[in-house]
Backbone as a ProteinNet text record, in pm:
[ID]
protein_1_A
[PRIMARY]
MHVTFSGEIWYWRGPAPFHFVTVPAEEGRELKAISGLVTYGWGMIPVTARIGTTVWKTSLFPKDGSYVVPLKDSVRSANGLETGDRVTVQLEVRSARPGPGG
[TERTIARY]
-1276.4	-1198	-1158.3	-1112.9	-1022.7	-947	-817.2	-716.5	-658.2	-680.5	-550	-493.8	-405.5	-250.7	-187.2	-26.9	59.5	222.6	310.9	399.6	542.9	653.2	773.3	761.2	853.8	908.8	1071.7	1097.6	1223.4	1268.8	1375.7	1461.8	1547.8	1454.2	1542.8	1636.7	1770.3	1926.8	1923.5	1805.7	1779.3	1868.4	1843	1887.1	1833.5	1654.5	1559.3	1532.2	1652.6	1604.8	1463.3	1423.9	1278.8	1230.8	1073.1	1165.3	999.3	954.3	840.7	798	684.9	540.3	553.5	580.4	534.1	369.9	265.4	125.9	159.4	113.3	102.1	28	67.5	30.7	-81.9	-180.9	-379.1	-415.6	-352.3	-404.9	-374.6	-245.3	-163.4	-258.4	-346.5	-388.6	-502.1	-598.9	-731.5	-674.3	-547.3	-559.2	-529.6	-430.9	-403.7	-502.5	-605.6	-766.2	-842	-807.4	-868.8	-825.3	-656.8	-606.7	-583.6	-625.9	-678	-825.2	-848.4	-999.5	-952.4	-834.7	-804.6	-626.9	-523	-413.7	-416.1	-319.3	-311.6	-167.1	-109.8	-9.6	46.8	173.3	295	275.9	138.3	85.4	6.4	72.9	62.3	-99.7	-100.9	-297.2	-278.6	-332.2	-393.8	-427.3	-390.9	-442.2	-459.1	-518	-559.4	-488.2	-444.2	-312.6	-338.1	-318.2	-338.2	-268.8	-166.7	-62.3	-94.1	-161.1	-221	-318.1	-283.4	-375.2	-344.1	-201	-115.4	-208.6	-278.7	-332.4	-317.4	-247.7	-156.8	-268.8	-190.7	-213.6	-129.2	-81.5	-30.2	-7.6	43.7	3.6	158	69.9	169.2	213	343.4	408	398	334.3	372.5	577.7	619.6	635	695.6	736.9	759	640.1	506.6	386	298.4	333.7	247.3	290.9	274.3	282.3	339.3	394.1	486.7	373	382.4	344.1	429.8	473.8	619.2	578.6	646	594.6	729.1	633.6	742.4	774.7	914.1	943.9	853.1	737.9	676.8	626.9	549.9	505.1	544.8	657	713	807.7	826.8	894.5	710.4	639.1	478.1	462.6	498.9	453.2	571	651.6	812.6	855.5	815.6	896.8	1023.7	1055.8	1170.7	1160	1326.7	1337.1	1326.7	1221.7	1213.2	1126	1079.3	919.5	777.6	734.9	630.7	479.5	413.9	279.6	161.8	47.7	-31.9	-143.9	-131.9	-126.4	-313.4	-380.1	-520.4	-523.4	-599.2	-504.6	-741.3	-697.6	-849.9	-810.6	-876.1	-875.4	-915.4	-882	-928.8	-887.1	-1027.3	-1001.6	-889.3	-825.4	-713.1	-819.6	-891.9	-976.4	-1146.6	-1081.8	-1173.5	-1355.7	-1439.8	-1586	-1601.9	-1745.2	-1891.3	-1846.1	-1869.6	-1804.9	-1667.7	-1605.5	-1433.5	-1346.2
141.3	184.1	273.3	366.9	394.1	523.4	523.1	646.5	655	820.8	849.6	972.8	982.6	1069.5	1083.5	1131.7	1134.7	1134.6	1097.4	994.6	1025.8	1034.3	983.5	918.6	839.1	695.2	696.8	593.6	584.4	489	423.8	368	254.8	197.4	136.2	-29.8	40.8	-57.9	-143.7	-208.9	-298.5	-456.8	-557.8	-668.2	-735	-653.7	-700.7	-500.3	-493.8	-379.2	-348.2	-287.6	-251.8	-70.5	-74.3	62.1	72.8	226	228.8	378.8	397	534.5	559.4	632.8	679	789.2	717.2	761.2	869	982.2	1123.5	1102.9	1185.7	1136.2	1176.8	1260.3	1204.1	1099.4	1129	949.9	910	873.3	809.7	772.8	862.9	832.2	774.3	838.2	743.9	583.9	556.1	450.5	336	401.5	362.7	367.2	472.9	447.5	308.5	267.4	110.8	-7.9	21.7	-50.1	-144.6	-180.3	-274.7	-411.5	-283.6	-457.5	-456	-433.8	-508.5	-565.3	-588.7	-586.3	-726.3	-797.9	-909.6	-935.8	-840.8	-887	-768.7	-722.2	-612.8	-535.5	-459.9	-311.9	-289	-412.8	-423.8	-446.3	-392.5	-326.7	-389	-543.3	-527.8	-434.7	-448.7	-368.6	-420.7	-315.5	-380.4	-193.8	-202.2	-52.5	-63	74.4	79	220.4	153.6	328.8	269.3	414.1	416.7	274.9	228.7	131.4	-71	-55.6	-95.3	-186.1	-280.5	-307.3	-420.1	-386.5	-568.7	-540.6	-617.5	-665.9	-685.8	-572.2	-539.5	-523.5	-501.6	-482.6	-393.4	-241.7	-140.3	-227.5	-143.7	-124.7	25.4	-59.9	73	138	254.3	377	515.9	553.5	658.9	738.3	701.2	742.2	749.4	666.9	664	492	513.9	363.6	423.2	314.1	233.8	183.6	198.5	119.3	63.8	-114.7	-126.1	-128.5	-113.9	-100.3	-240.9	-317.7	-444	-398.6	-451.6	-388.5	-393.9	-476.5	-573.1	-385	-348.1	-248	-74.9	-145	6.3	-19.8	-130.7	-143	-121.9	-192.2	-164.1	21.1	62.2	200.5	348.7	291.1	332.1	371	396.9	409.7	385	507.6	514.9	593.3	552.9	648.7	778.6	867.6	990.7	1016.5	981.6	962.5	1019.8	1143.6	1144.5	1039.7	965.1	872.8	947.9	923.2	909.5	774.2	738.8	566.5	582.2	446.8	462.7	335.3	323.4	206.7	159.5	52.9	29	-102.4	-89.2	-116.3	-251.4	-381	-487.4	-550.9	-667.8	-742.4	-885.9	-854.6	-989.1	-1060.5	-1030.7	-1191.1	-1213.1	-1369.4	-1398.7	-1364.2	-1347.6	-1326.7	-1471.3	-1425.6	-1540.4	-1663.5	-1842.8	-1954.4	-1913.8	-1777.8	-1766.9	-1829.9
69.5	115.8	-52	-121.3	-251.4	-229.6	-219.6	-193.8	-315.9	-431.5	-509.4	-448.5	-496.3	-521.5	-566.6	-568.8	-637.9	-575.3	-594.1	-504.9	-600.5	-542	-614.3	-610.7	-765.4	-687.6	-647.3	-533.2	-508.9	-493.2	-462.4	-435.6	-339.5	-271.2	-148.5	-163.7	-135.7	-141	-67	-23.7	122	89	157.9	121.7	18.4	12.3	-112.2	-148.8	-275.6	-302	-377.8	-386.1	-417.3	-477.4	-625.3	-620.1	-517.2	-439	-379.9	-401.6	-341.3	-372.5	-246.7	-152	-34.2	-31.4	48.8	36.4	138.4	66.5	106.9	330.7	387.3	510.3	574.7	502.4	460.8	509.8	351.1	290.7	389.1	467.4	552.6	648.2	744.2	871.5	812.7	710	728.9	645.5	628.3	618.6	712.7	813.6	958.4	1049.4	1035.3	1095.1	1078.6	981.8	908	917	967.1	939.5	1054.8	1142.1	1227.2	1190.7	1099.7	1038.7	904.7	820.4	722.4	686.2	847.3	810.2	835.5	781.8	837	908.7	939.3	1046.1	965	1102.8	1054.5	1053.6	1017.2	993.7	802.4	779.9	639.9	609.6	501.2	447.2	272.7	256.4	143.6	34.9	-52.1	-217.9	-334.8	-448.7	-532.5	-558.2	-691.8	-659.6	-795.3	-939.9	-1030.8	-1064	-1195.9	-1202	-1373.2	-1436.5	-1585.5	-1647.8	-1635.4	-1772.9	-1617	-1556.7	-1479.5	-1362.1	-1360.2	-1226	-1160.3	-1004.3	-960.3	-776.9	-768.8	-598	-547.4	-389.5	-336.4	-212.4	-128.4	49.9	28.6	147.7	174.1	285.1	280.7	460.9	545.5	661.7	729.8	725.2	716.1	738.5	733.4	821.6	925.1	896.6	1024.1	963.2	896.5	819.2	684.5	611	436.5	431.9	342.6	235.3	121.7	-4.3	-143.1	-201.1	-299.2	-271.1	-339.5	-519.2	-628.9	-745	-813	-861.6	-923.6	-1006.7	-1087.5	-1183.8	-1295.4	-1301.7	-1432	-1457.2	-1341.3	-1339.5	-1358.1	-1355.5	-1341.1	-1525.1	-1589	-1694.9	-1781.2	-1744	-1833.3	-1853	-1737.6	-1789.6	-1794.6	-1813.9	-1900.5	-1775.8	-1608.3	-1460.7	-1421	-1420.8	-1287.5	-1174.1	-1102.2	-1000	-1000.6	-942.3	-955.3	-1000.3	-1129.1	-1133.9	-1042.4	-1115.7	-1047.5	-1135.2	-1019	-1037.4	-972.4	-1023.9	-950	-919.4	-843	-828.9	-730	-712.8	-700.2	-641.2	-541.6	-417.6	-430.4	-351.3	-338.6	-246.3	-147.3	-22.2	-9.7	8.9	-9.4	133	223.9	322.7	316.5	434.2	426.3	472.2	558.5	609.5	543.1	528.7	436	480.4	411.3	456.3	419.5	444.5	539.3	432	451.1	395.2	331.2	359.9	255.6	372
[MASK]
++++++++++++++++++++++++++++++++++++++++++++++++++++++++++++++++++++++++++++++++++++++++++++++++++++++

């Protein structure tokens, strides 16, 4: 499954501070519909993400009925991004379960 959307980068100051982009509601519903097939627990969905030319593997976190995409500092730095910037995110859902022979 491929999902492309735009969203604003926001910062969470919790015990492990991080930056995120929230998946819009419609795309979040599509992801939730397949989550049972790919999640590896706690509702996390493994994905390959892309912003600009930067590609990385991560997992979507469920939040407020949708999901959030965590943005590593290296991803933000490579693209010159800061809190409040609007970005286009491309996601490809990966299977968390090994296939035949895996």
